[in-house]
KOLKEGU-575484 format. One record per atom (N, C-alpha, C, O): x, y, z; residue in one letter. Coordinates in pm, whole numbers, padded with zeros to 5 digits, always signed. Layout:
XYZA ...
END
This chain:
-00666-05464+00942M -00669-05337+00867M -00549-05334+00771M -00435-05359+00812M -00573-05305+00647S -00466-05303+00548S -00379-05180+00568S -00415-05087+00640S -00260-05181+00500A -00168-05068+00511A -00230-04942+00454A -00210-04833+00507A -00305-04957+00344D -00369-04839+00283D -00472-04779+00375D -00485-04657+00386D -00548-04867+00443T -00651-04818+00535T -00588-04744+00651T -00636-04639+00693T -00476-04804+00706R -00408-04738+00818R -00352-04604+00775R -00358-04507+00851R -00298-04599+00654S -00243-04472+00603S -00350-04366+00591S -00326-04251+00625S -00469-04405+00542T -00579-04310+00528T -00627-04262+00664T -00658-04144+00682T -00631-04356+00759A -00677-04321+00893A -00582-04222+00959A -00625-04132+01032A -00450-04240+00933V -00352-04149+00991V -00354-04014+00921V -00340-03910+00985V -00373-04017+00788A -00366-03893+00710A -00488-03804+00731A -00478-03682+00721A -00603-03864+00758S -00725-03785+00766S -00721-03677+00873S -00757-03563+00843S -00678-03707+00998P -00672-03600+01098P -00578-03488+01055P -00605-03371+01078P -00466-03527+00993R -00372-03425+00948R -00436-03336+00842R -00417-03214+00842R -00512-03398+00751A -00579-03320+00647A -00678-03222+00709A -00693-03109+00663A -00746-03270+00815R -00842-03182+00881R -00772-03067+00952R -00831-02961+00970R -00645-03087+00992R -00571-02984+01063R -00498-02887+00969R -00429-02798+01017R -00513-02903+00840G -00448-02810+00748G -00363-02875+00643G -00281-02809+00579G -00381-03006+00623G -00303-03074+00520G -00332-03024+00380G -00254-03047+00288G -00444-02955+00364W -00479-02901+00232W -00403-02773+00200W -00404-02727+00085W -00337-02716+00299L -00264-02592+00276L -00139-02618+00193L -00076-02723+00208L -00101-02524+00106P +00016-02545+00021P +00146-02544+00100P +00158-02475+00201P +00242-02621+00053T +00376-02621+00113T +00476-02546+00024T +00589-02522+00064T +00432-02511-00095T +00510-02426-00185T +00417-02321-00243T +00295-02335-00238T +00474-02217-00298V +00393-02110-00356V +00321-02163-00479V +00385-02204-00576V +00188-02162-00475D +00110-02211-00588D +00014-02102-00636D +00023-01987-00595D -00076-02141-00723R -00169-02046-00783R -00255-01978-00677R -00284-01858-00688R -00297-02053-00575R -00382-01995-00472R -00311-01880-00401R -00370-01774-00378R -00185-01902-00366V -00110-01798-00296V -00097-01673-00382V -00118-01562-00335V -00064-01693-00509R -00043-01578-00597R -00173-01502-00624R -00174-01379-00626R -00283-01576-00645V -00411-01510-00672V -00454-01424-00554V -00493-01309-00572V -00448-01479-00433F -00491-01402-00317F -00391-01291-00282F -00429-01190-00223F -00265-01310-00318A -00168-01203-00298A -00200-01086-00390A -00191-00970-00349A -00237-01115-00514W -00278-01009-00605W -00405-00939-00557W -00415-00817-00562W -00502-01018-00509L -00626-00960-00459L -00598-00869-00338L -00660-00764-00322L -00506-00912-00252S -00470-00831-00136S -00406-00700-00179S -00438-00594-00125S -00317-00707-00277F -00253-00584-00329F -00357-00490-00389F -00356-00370-00363F -00447-00544-00470L -00550-00461-00533L -00642-00399-00428L -00678-00281-00439L -00679-00477-00327A -00767-00424-00222A -00699-00313-00144A -00763-00213-00109A -00569-00328-00116E -00496-00223-00045E -00489-00096-00129E -00490+00015-00075E -00481-00111-00260T -00480+00006-00348T -00618+00070-00355T -00631+00193-00351T -00720-00013-00364I -00858+00038-00373I -00896+00113-00246I -00966+00214-00254I -00852+00065-00131I -00893+00131-00006I -00830+00270+00005I -00884+00356+00075I -00719+00292-00063I -00666+00428-00069I -00761+00517-00148I -00782+00633-00114I -00818+00461-00256G -00917+00535-00334G -01043+00563-00255G -01096+00674-00261G -01092+00464-00181T -01215+00486-00103T -01189+00581+00014T -01274+00661+00050T -01067+00570+00074G -01032+00663+00180G -01020+00805+00127G -01058+00901+00194G -00966+00817+00005G -00959+00947-00057G -01098+01004-00085G -01121+01124-00069G -01190+00916-00125A -01328+00961-00151A -01392+01015-00024A -01465+01114-00028A -01363+00950+00090V -01415+00997+00218V -01367+01140+00245V -01444+01228+00282V -01239+01159+00225R -01180+01289+00255R -01225+01396+00155R -01255+01509+00194R -01227+01360+00027L -01252+01459-00077L -01399+01498-00089L -01432+01602-00147L -01488+01416-00034T -01631+01450-00036T -01678+01508+00097T -01797+01533+00115T -01584+01529+00190G -01624+01583+00321G -01702+01484+00404G -01787+01523+00484G -01673+01353+00383S -01750+01249+00453S -01673+01189+00571S -01711+01083+00622S -01567+01255+00614G -01484+01199+00719G -01559+01172+00849G -01524+01080+00923G -01661+01252+00877L -01742+01230+00997L -01883+01187+00959L -01979+01210+01032L -01893+01122+00839G -02022+01067+00798G -02073+00966+00898G -02193+00958+00925G -01980+00889+00955C -02007+00807+01074C -01921+00869+01184C -01799+00857+01181C -01984+00934+01281D -01907+01009+01379D -01870+00927+01502D -01820+00982+01601D -01895+00795+01498Q -01859+00706+01607Q -01771+00593+01551Q -01766+00570+01430Q -01702+00523+01642W -01624+00406+01603W -01612+00313+01722W -01582+00361+01831W -01634+00183+01708P -01657+00109+01583P -01799+00117+01527P -01824+00074+01415P -01893+00170+01605L -02027+00191+01552L -02028+00312+01459L -01937+00395+01463L -02130+00320+01377C -02142+00437+01287C -02205+00553+01363C -02158+00667+01355C -02312+00524+01436T -02376+00621+01524T -02388+00556+01662T -02368+00435+01673T -02420+00632+01766P -02427+00573+01900P -02513+00447+01910P -02488+00362+01996P -02614+00433+01824G -02701+00317+01836G -02706+00228+01714G -02791+00139+01707G -02616+00249+01618S -02624+00171+01494S -02485+00145+01437S -02400+00233+01432S -02464+00019+01395L -02339-00018+01330L -02332+00036+01188L -02225+00068+01138L -02448+00046+01124V -02455+00091+00984V -02512+00232+00980V -02578+00275+01074V -02488+00305+00871P -02539+00442+00863P -02692+00446+00858P -02756+00360+00798P -02748+00546+00920T -02892+00567+00919T -02928+00664+00807T -02842+00737+00759T -03054+00664+00763P -03094+00754+00653P -03061+00900+00679P -03035+00976+00585P -03062+00941+00806E -03035+01081+00838E -02893+01123+00800E -02867+01242+00778E -02801+01027+00791L -02662+01059+00761L -02641+01089+00613L -02541+01150+00575L -02734+01044+00530G -02726+01073+00388G -02609+01006+00319G -02561+00902+00364G -02563+01066+00210V -02459+01007+00128V -02325+01004+00200V -02243+00916+00175V -02302+01101+00289H -02174+01104+00361H -02158+00980+00450H -02049+00924+00460H -02266+00939+00513G -02262+00818+00595G -02233+00695+00511G -02158+00607+00554G -02292+00688+00392L -02270+00573+00304L -02125+00567+00257L -02065+00460+00251L -02069+00682+00223I -01930+00685+00174I -01833+00644+00285I -01742+00564+00262I -01853+00698+00404E -01766+00662+00516E -01781+00516+00552E -01681+00447+00577E -01904+00466+00555F -01927+00326+00590F -01871+00234+00482F -01822+00124+00512F -01878+00277+00356G -01820+00198+00248G -01670+00180+00266G -01617+00072+00240G -01603+00284+00311N -01459+00273+00335N -01432+00179+00453N -01336+00102+00450N -01516+00186+00555R -01500+00095+00669R -01522-00050+00625R -01455-00141+00673R -01615-00070+00534T -01640-00205+00484T -01518-00258+00408T -01487-00376+00417T -01450-00171+00334M -01329-00211+00263M -01221-00256+00360M -01139-00341+00325M -01220-00200+00481T -01124-00244+00582T -01144-00392+00613T -01048-00467+00631T -01271-00434+00619S -01300-00575+00643S -01253-00660+00526S -01201-00770+00546S -01270-00610+00405V -01229-00685+00285V -01077-00706+00286V -01030-00818+00266V -01001-00598+00308V -00855-00612+00307V -00809-00702+00422V -00712-00777+00409V -00879-00694+00535G -00844-00779+00648G -00867-00926+00618G -00783-01010+00650G -00981-00958+00558I -01011-01098+00524I -00910-01152+00423I -00862-01264+00438I -00878-01073+00321L -00782-01117+00220L -00644-01137+00281L -00574-01233+00250L -00604-01046+00369A -00473-01060+00435A -00469-01185+00522A -00367-01254+00528A -00580-01215+00588L -00587-01335+00672L -00579-01461+00586L -00513-01557+00623L -00645-01460+00472I -00639-01575+00380I -00496-01598+00333I -00449-01712+00329I -00426-01490+00297V -00287-01504+00252V -00201-01562+00364V -00118-01650+00341V -00221-01513+00487L -00144-01565+00600L -00171-01714+00621L -00078-01791+00645L -00296-01754+00612V -00331-01896+00628V -00266-01979+00518V -00217-02089+00544V -00266-01928+00395L -00210-02003+00282L -00059-02024+00294L -00006-02123+00243L +00010-01932+00361V +00156-01949+00375V +00193-02009+00511V +00311-02016+00545V +00093-02050+00588W +00119-02098+00723W +00216-02218+00725W +00307-02222+00807W +00196-02313+00636R +00282-02431+00633R +00418-02402+00571R +00507-02487+00571R +00434-02281+00519M +00563-02241+00461M +00640-02148+00555M +00739-02087+00515M +00594-02136+00680R +00653-02037+00769R +00800-02064+00800R +00871-01975+00847R +00847-02186+00774S +00990-02216+00791S +01064-02208+00658S +01170-02147+00648S +01006-02271+00555S +01073-02274+00425S +01066-02140+00352S +01158-02105+00278S +00958-02065+00372R +00945-01932+00312R +00913-01831+00421R +00806-01770+00424R +01010-01815+00509R +00991-01723+00622R +00968-01580+00572R +00897-01503+00637R +01027-01546+00458D +01008-01411+00404D +00861-01382+00376D +00811-01275+00410D +00792-01478+00314L +00651-01460+00283L +00567-01459+00410L +00472-01381+00422L +00602-01545+00504F +00525-01551+00628F +00536-01420+00705F +00436-01370+00757F +00656-01364+00714V +00676-01238+00786V +00601-01124+00717V +00536-01043+00783V +00609-01118+00584L +00538-01013+00511L +00387-01025+00530L +00319-00924+00546L +00335-01148+00528A +00191-01168+00548A +00150-01124+00689A +00043-01065+00706A +00234-01151+00788C +00205-01107+00926C +00206-00955+00936C +00122-00896+01004C +00302-00891+00867V +00311-00746+00870V +00185-00684+00811V +00132-00587+00865V +00137-00739+00700V +00017-00685+00636V -00104-00698+00728V -00177-00601+00748V -00125-00816+00783L -00241-00836+00870L -00232-00750+00995L -00330-00688+01035L -00114-00745+01056G -00097-00660+01174G -00115-00513+01141G -00171-00437+01220G -00066-00473+01023G -00081-00334+00981G -00227-00295+00961G -00267-00183+00993G -00306-00387+00908I -00448-00359+00886I -00520-00342+01020I -00604-00253+01035I -00487-00426+01116V -00548-00413+01249V -00510-00278+01311V -00594-00207+01366V -00381-00243+01300A -00336-00114+01353A -00403+00002+01280A -00438+00103+01342A -00421-00013+01149Q -00487+00090+01070Q -00631+00113+01115Q -00677+00226+01123Q -00699+00004+01144A -00838+00016+01191A -00844+00094+01322A -00933+00177+01343A -00747+00067+01410I -00743+00138+01538I -00712+00286+01517I -00775+00373+01577I -00614+00314+01429V -00580+00453+01398V -00700+00525+01337V -00725+00642+01367V -00773+00454+01251G -00894+00513+01192G -00995+00550+01298G -01059+00655+01290G -01012+00463+01397G -01104+00494+01506G -01059+00614+01586G -01140+00701+01619G -00930+00620+01618V -00877+00735+01692V -00893+00863+01611V -00920+00970+01666V -00876+00852+01479T -00891+00969+01392T -01033+01025+01399T -01053+01146+01402T -01131+00936+01403V -01271+00979+01416V -01293+01040+01554V -01358+01144+01567V -01240+00974+01658W -01259+01024+01795W -01199+01163+01813W -01250+01243+01892W -01091+01192+01741T -01026+01323+01755T -01080+01426+01657T -01022+01533+01641T -01191+01394+01591G -01252+01489+01498G -01170+01514+01374G -01164+01627+01325G -01106+01409+01322L -01024+01416+01200L -00903+01506+01218L -00879+01597+01139L -00827+01479+01322N -00700+01550+01340N -00617+01535+01212N -00590+01422+01171N -00577+01646+01148P -00512+01638+01018P -00383+01558+01018P -00348+01495+00918P -00310+01561+01129F -00186+01484+01136F -00215+01333+01140F -00143+01254+01079F -00321+01295+01210L -00360+01153+01213L -00413+01109+01077L -00389+00997+01034L -00487+01198+01011V -00537+01166+00877V -00419+01143+00782V -00421+01048+00703V -00318+01229+00791G -00200+01212+00707G -00126+01083+00738G -00084+01012+00647G -00111+01053+00868F -00046+00928+00908F -00124+00807+00857F -00066+00707+00814F -00257+00818+00863H -00344+00710+00816H -00317+00680+00667H -00312+00564+00627H -00300+00785+00588Y -00273+00766+00446Y -00135+00705+00424Y -00120+00613+00344Y -00034+00755+00495V +00102+00702+00479V +00107+00554+00518V +00176+00475+00453V +00036+00517+00624A +00032+00377+00666A -00033+00291+00559A +00012+00180+00534A -00140+00341+00496S -00206+00266+00389S -00112+00249+00269S -00105+00142+00210S -00041+00356+00236L +00056+00350+00126L +00165+00248+00157L +00209+00174+00069L +00209+00244+00282T +00312+00147+00322T +00262+00004+00304T +00338-00083+00260T +00135-00020+00337L +00080-00154+00320L +00071-00193+00173L +00088-00310+00139L +00046-00096+00085V +00049-00124-00059V +00189-00171-00098V +00204-00266-00175V +00292-00106-00044C +00430-00144-00074C +00463-00282-00020C +00533-00360-00086C +00413-00314+00099V +00442-00445+00158V +00374-00556+00078V +00434-00662+00055V +00250-00534+00034T +00183-00636-00048T +00252-00649-00184T +00256-00758-00241T +00307-00539-00236A +00385-00547-00360A +00512-00629-00337A +00551-00709-00422A +00576-00609-00222A +00696-00686-00189A +00663-00835-00179A +00741-00920-00222A +00547-00866-00120F +00505-01006-00110F +00492-01068-00249F +00535-01181-00271F +00433-00994-00342L +00418-01045-00478L +00552-01071-00544L +00571-01174-00609L +00645-00980-00527V +00778-01000-00585V +00843-01126-00531V +00896-01207-00606V +00837-01143-00401R +00899-01261-00339R +00824-01389-00373R +00884-01496-00381R +00693-01379-00393A +00615-01497-00428A +00653-01550-00566A +00641-01670-00591A +00698-01463-00654Y +00739-01504-00788Y +00889-01528-00796Y +00941-01556-00905Y +00960-01519-00684S +01105-01538-00683S +01141-01670-00614S +01065-01720-00531S +01256-01723-00651A +01304-01845-00587A +01347-01815-00443A +01400-01707-00417A +01325-01907-00351P +01365-01884-00212P +01517-01899-00197P +01585-01944-00289P +01567-01861-00080G +01709-01880-00051G +01788-01752-00050G +01734-01644-00074G +01918-01765-00020P +02005-01646-00013P +02008-01570-00145P +01990-01627-00252P +02032-01440-00134R +02033-01356-00253R +02161-01276-00260R +02229-01255-00159R +02194-01231-00381E +02315-01152-00403E +02281-01031-00488E +02180-01029-00558E +02366-00931-00481L +02345-00808-00555L +02354-00835-00706L +02448-00899-00753L +02255-00784-00781A +02251-00806-00925A +02278-00679-01004A +02267-00677-01126A +02313-00571-00933V +02341-00443-00997V +02473-00389-00940V +02516-00433-00833V +02538-00295-01009P +02660-00235-00953P +02631-00167-00819P +02520-00120-00795P +02732-00161-00734R +02712-00104-00601R +02673+00044-00608R +02591+00090-00529R +02731+00118-00703W +02696+00260-00714W +02550+00278-00752W +02485+00374-00710W +02498+00182-00831Y +02357+00187-00872Y +02267+00163-00750Y +02164+00229-00734Y +02307+00069-00666M +02230+00041-00545M +02227+00164-00454M +02122+00200-00400M +02344+00228-00437I +02351+00346-00350I +02263+00458-00405I +02190+00523-00330I +02271+00481-00536L +02190+00587-00598L +02041+00556-00585L +01959+00646-00567L +02006+00428-00594T +01866+00389-00578T +01816+00419-00437T +01704+00466-00420T +01899+00394-00337H +01859+00423-00200H +01850+00573-00175H +01767+00618-00096H +01934+00650-00240I +01922+00795-00232I +01789+00840-00293I +01722+00930-00243I +01752+00773-00402T +01624+00802-00468T +01507+00769-00376T +01403+00835-00379T +01524+00666-00293T +01421+00632-00194T +01392+00750-00102T +01277+00777-00069T +01498+00820-00062L +01482+00937+00024L +01404+01047-00049L +01317+01111+00010L +01436+01068-00177A +01363+01170-00255A +01216+01134-00266A +01129+01221-00258A +01186+01006-00285L +01046+00961-00293L +00975+00982-00161L +00861+01029-00157L +01042+00948-00052A +00982+00963+00081A +00952+01110+00111A +00846+01142+00165A +01045+01199+00077L +01024+01342+00101L +00910+01395+00013L +00831+01478+00057L +00903+01347-00110T +00794+01390-00199T +00659+01353-00140T +00566+01434-00140T +00648+01230-00092I +00522+01185-00033I +00492+01262+00095I +00378+01303+00118I +00594+01282+00179F +00575+01352+00306F +00520+01493+00284F +00422+01532+00346F +00585+01568+00195F +00538+01705+00170F +00406+01705+00094F +00328+01800+00106F +00381+01601+00016G +00251+01591-00050G +00139+01573+00050G +00032+01632+00035G +00164+01492+00154V +00064+01472+00259V +00039+01602+00335V -00076+01636+00364V +00146+01675+00367L +00130+01803+00435L +00054+01904+00349L -00028+01980+00399L +00083+01903+00220T +00016+01996+00129T -00133+01968+00122T -00215+02059+00129T -00168+01841+00106T -00310+01804+00100T -00380+01838+00231T -00493+01887+00230T -00311+01812+00344G -00371+01843+00474G -00389+01991+00499G -00468+02030+00585G -00317+02075+00425S -00330+02219+00442S -00425+02281+00341S -00456+02400+00348S -00473+02200+00246G -00561+02249+00141G -00707+02241+00178G -00740+02228+00296G -00794+02247+00080P -00938+02252+00107P -01001+02117+00136P -01118+02111+00173P -00925+02007+00121H -00985+01874+00136H -00939+01809+00266H -00847+01728+00268H -01004+01847+00375S -00964+01798+00507S -01053+01685+00557S -01024+01627+00661S -01160+01655+00486G -01249+01547+00529G -01380+01596+00585G -01478+01521+00588G -01383+01720+00629D -01507+01776+00683D -01492+01928+00683D -01383+01980+00710D -01599+01998+00654A -01593+02144+00640A -01552+02214+00769A -01498+02325+00764A -01575+02151+00884D -01547+02217+01012D -01412+02177+01072D -01377+02221+01182D -01336+02094+00999V -01209+02048+01054V -01102+02155+01041V -01086+02215+00934V -01029+02179+01149I -00920+02276+01147I -00797+02210+01086I -00759+02100+01126I -00735+02276+00989R -00619+02220+00922R -00492+02248+01002R -00498+02306+01110R -00376+02206+00948Q -00252+02218+01025Q -00210+02362+01048Q -00137+02390+01143Q -00254+02453+00964G -00213+02591+00979G -00099+02633+00889G -00054+02747+00894G -00052+02539+00805F +00054+02572+00710F -00004+02640+00586F -00123+02626+00556F +00080+02713+00516D +00039+02777+00392D +00046+02675+00280D +00155+02631+00242D -00069+02636+00227A -00074+02532+00125A -00001+02573-00002A +00057+02488-00070A -00003+02702-00035T +00064+02748-00157T +00215+02729-00147T +00278+02683-00241T +00271+02765-00032I +00415+02746-00011I +00449+02597-00010I +00547+02554-00071I +00368+02519+00060L +00393+02375+00067L +00387+02309-00070L +00462+02216-00097L +00300+02357-00156A +00290+02301-00290A +00422+02317-00365A +00464+02227-00438A +00486+02432-00347H +00617+02454-00410H +00724+02365-00347H +00806+02305-00416H +00722+02357-00213V +00819+02272-00143V +00801+02126-00185V +00899+02054-00202V +00676+02084-00201H +00644+01948-00244H +00703+01919-00382H +00744+01806-00409H +00708+02019-00467S +00757+01997-00604S +00908+01978-00610S +00958+01912-00701S +00982+02034-00514W +01129+02027-00519W +01179+01882-00511W +01251+01839-00601W +01142+01805-00409P +01186+01665-00409P +01121+01585-00523P +01176+01484-00567P +01004+01632-00570G +00938+01564-00681G +01020+01571-00809G +01037+01470-00878G +01071+01688-00840Y +01154+01703-00960Y +01291+01638-00940Y +01349+01586-01036Y +01341+01640-00818T +01466+01567-00789T +01447+01418-00811T +01533+01350-00867T +01332+01367-00766L +01299+01227-00787L +01295+01194-00936L +01349+01092-00978L +01231+01280-01014L +01224+01258-01158L +01363+01250-01219L +01390+01160-01299L +01452+01342-01183A +01587+01344-01240A +01663+01217-01202A +01731+01157-01287A +01653+01176-01077L +01723+01055-01032L +01672+00931-01103L +01750+00843-01142L +01541+00923-01121V +01483+00806-01188V +01526+00801-01334V +01551+00693-01388V +01536+00917-01400V +01582+00921-01540V +01725+00866-01548V +01756+00788-01638V +01811+00907-01455V +01950+00857-01453V +01952+00706-01431V +02024+00634-01500V +01875+00659-01334L +01870+00516-01305L +01813+00437-01423L +01860+00328-01454L +01712+00493-01487L +01652+00425-01601L +01751+00412-01716L +01768+00304-01773L +01818+00522-01751A +01915+00518-01859A +02028+00420-01828A +02072+00345-01915A +02073+00419-01704S +02180+00328-01664S +02135+00183-01670S +02210+00095-01714S +02011+00157-01625S +01962+00019-01622S +01948-00039-01762S +01976-00157-01782S +01905+00042-01858W +01894-00008-01996W +02031-00020-02062W +02055-00112-02139W +02121+00074-02031A +02256+00067-02089A +02331-00056-02040A +02406-00118-02115A +02310-00091-01912L +02381-00204-01853L +02297-00332-01853L +02342-00436-01804L +02177-00325-01908R +02086-00442-01915R +02061-00500-01775R +02071-00620-01754R +02030-00413-01682L +02007-00456-01545L +01865-00511-01528L +01776-00475-01605L +01842-00598-01428P +01709-00657-01409P +01602-00558-01361P +01485-00593-01353P +01643-00437-01330T +01548-00337-01283T +01489-00254-01397T +01399-00173-01373T +01536-00271-01519R +01506-00175-01626R +01358-00165-01660R +01309-00055-01684R +01287-00276-01663R +01145-00270-01701R +01061-00202-01594R +00973-00122-01625R +01088-00235-01468W +01010-00171-01361W +01051-00026-01342W +00970+00056-01299W +01177+00005-01373M +01218+00146-01367M +01146+00226-01476M +01114+00343-01456M +01122+00163-01589T +01045+00228-01696T +00902+00255-01649T +00847+00363-01671T +00841+00155-01585A +00705+00172-01532A +00702+00281-01426A +00608+00360-01420A +00806+00287-01342L +00813+00389-01238L +00821+00528-01299L +00753+00620-01254L +00905+00544-01402L +00915+00674-01467L +00781+00716-01525L +00743+00833-01513L +00709+00623-01588G +00577+00655-01643G +00482+00703-01536G +00409+00800-01557G +00482+00635-01421A +00393+00673-01311A +00429+00812-01257A +00340+00891-01226A +00558+00840-01246I +00601+00970-01194I +00566+01082-01290I +00522+01189-01247I +00585+01059-01419V +00550+01162-01518V +00401+01193-01513V +00361+01309-01516V +00319+01089-01504V +00175+01111-01493V +00143+01185-01364V +00059+01275-01363V +00211+01148-01256Q +00191+01217-01128Q +00220+01366-01139Q +00143+01449-01091Q +00332+01398-01204I +00369+01539-01218I +00266+01615-01300I +00229+01728-01266I +00220+01553-01408V +00119+01618-01493V -00010+01642-01414V -00067+01751-01418V -00054+01540-01342V -00176+01553-01262V -00157+01660-01155V -00247+01740-01130V -00039+01663-01091G -00013+01761-00988G -00017+01904-01041G -00073+01993-00976G +00042+01925-01158I +00041+02059-01216I -00100+02102-01255I -00141+02215-01229I -00174+02010-01317V -00310+02042-01360V -00399+02073-01241V -00476+02169-01243V -00390+01992-01135Q -00477+02015-01019Q -00441+02145-00949Q -00529+02216-00900Q -00311+02179-00945A -00269+02303-00879A -00319+02426-00956A -00352+02528-00896A -00325+02414-01088R -00366+02528-01170R -00518+02539-01184R -00568+02637-01240R -00589+02439-01135N -00735+02441-01148N -00806+02435-01013N -00921+02390-01005N -00740+02480-00909G -00806+02490-00779G -00826+02360-00707G -00918+02347-00627G -00740+02262-00733L -00745+02132-00664L -00880+02062-00674L -00943+02036-00572L -00926+02031-00795P -01051+01955-00807P -01038+01818-00742P -00937+01750-00758P -01141+01779-00670A -01136+01656-00590A -01097+01531-00670A -01015+01453-00622A -01154+01508-00790P -01116+01386-00863P -00966+01377-00893P -00907+01269-00883P -00904+01490-00928L -00762+01489-00958L -00678+01466-00832L -00575+01399-00836L -00723+01522-00721V -00653+01499-00595V -00658+01350-00559V -00560+01293-00513V -00774+01288-00581G -00788+01144-00554G -00698+01061-00643G -00634+00967-00595G -00691+01095-00771I -00602+01025-00864I -00456+01041-00819I -00378+00946-00823I -00422+01161-00776H -00287+01190-00730H -00250+01102-00610H -00138+01053-00601H -00344+01083-00520M -00321+00999-00402M -00297+00854-00439M -00205+00790-00386M -00378+00801-00530V -00363+00661-00570V -00234+00641-00649V -00165+00541-00629V -00203+00735-00737L -00080+00725-00816L +00044+00728-00728L +00144+00663-00757L +00038+00804-00620A +00151+00809-00526A +00175+00670-00467A +00290+00627-00453A +00068+00601-00432A +00081+00467-00376A +00136+00370-00481A +00222+00288-00450A +00088+00379-00604L +00135+00291-00710L +00281+00320-00745L +00357+00228-00775L +00319+00447-00741S +00460+00482-00765S +00549+00422-00658S +00656+00367-00688S +00506+00431-00533A +00583+00373-00423A +00591+00222-00437A +00695+00162-00407A +00482+00158-00481A +00483+00014-00501A +00579-00026-00612A +00654-00123-00599A +00577+00050-00722A +00669+00022-00833A +00814+00038-00788A +00901-00041-00826A +00840+00138-00705F +00976+00158-00656F +01017+00044-00563F +01133+00003-00562F +00922-00008-00487T +00950-00123-00402T +00996-00241-00486T +01091-00311-00449T +00930-00264-00598V +00969-00373-00688V +01110-00349-00742V +01190-00442-00749V +01140-00225-00779V +01274-00191-00829V +01380-00227-00725V +01480-00290-00758V +01357-00187-00601V +01455-00214-00494V +01476-00364-00478V +01590-00409-00464V +01369-00442-00479L +01382-00586-00460L +01445-00653-00581L +01510-00757-00567L +01428-00595-00699R +01488-00652-00821R +01639-00630-00827R +01706-00686-00914R +01693-00550-00736M +01837-00530-00736M +01913-00652-00686M +02036-00658-00697M +01841-00749-00631K +01904-00872-00587K +01844-00992-00660K +01730-00986-00707K +01921-01099-00669R +01877-01222-00735R +01921-01340-00649R +02005-01324-00561R +01864-01459-00673P +01909-01576-00598P +02058-01599-00616P +02110-01589-00727P +02126-01629-00508R +02272-01647-00514R +02307-01768-00601R +02243-01873-00593R +02409-01751-00683V +02445-01855-00779V +02480-01985-00709V +02436-02092-00752V +02558-01979-00603D +02601-02103-00535D +02491-02168-00453D +02509-02277-00398D +02374-02097-00444A +02261-02151-00367A +02160-02223-00459A +02065-02285-00411A +02182-02215-00591R +02086-02278-00683R +02110-02428-00691R +02039-02498-00763R 
END
């Protein structure tokens, strides 16, 4: 047997065991990472559609849709289709997350950051599916519904973080912005978190609970809407300061901070319009998706505050 033949014979089993998987971040990793991010964003839209159309109990069982059927029956009508469509999206995001994890499997030592993030996304999706089932079993408990949305938004941020790291060089990192800028950015994180938190409470106290018979939290939605706006306007002011500083100092965060400001301004406009027009469902849905995209943009800003360490290049 020649040396080439022996080499092929040895290499073939390895190839069958995963030798085709990338050892560095390539086009496949980036494409499926983008698809995973988009799917996580889309499922917030489909989940919003379930809630805003009163289809939360369109399938009143889990994991089955009805006691005897995995898929919706004609008797369930459009509500069953909408709810089942959202459940189907859970499978899509799960498959994409699994593909991303498989693609970074051989990089689990060299790119531990990507491997950990991929594990978090896949584990989060599994946990989300379980929370979704418990939410149905409890008749759409408004607090669980709110938690379900926040968890989905968090997964959007994690997939955004994966994308940032996938386009960055591996290795130790160092601060690329002044320390006061970093501190102010983290303070802004708190304002964003409070804005989202009170936004979830406000939506849960309003007319869109997922089903006409669901009991809401019992809070006054009008008061909560005002409370929700306070951290929202604080967030806007902080982002304006950070944006002006980033452009004045030519910081690496300036472009994404600009995108973040645009998203927040649109959010505020949508929020004001929906509040003054009786919370029309389409605007509430847009508001929910924009909140996730704003959080994702802010995630990118936070990660852009560091760069590969000079002595590590």
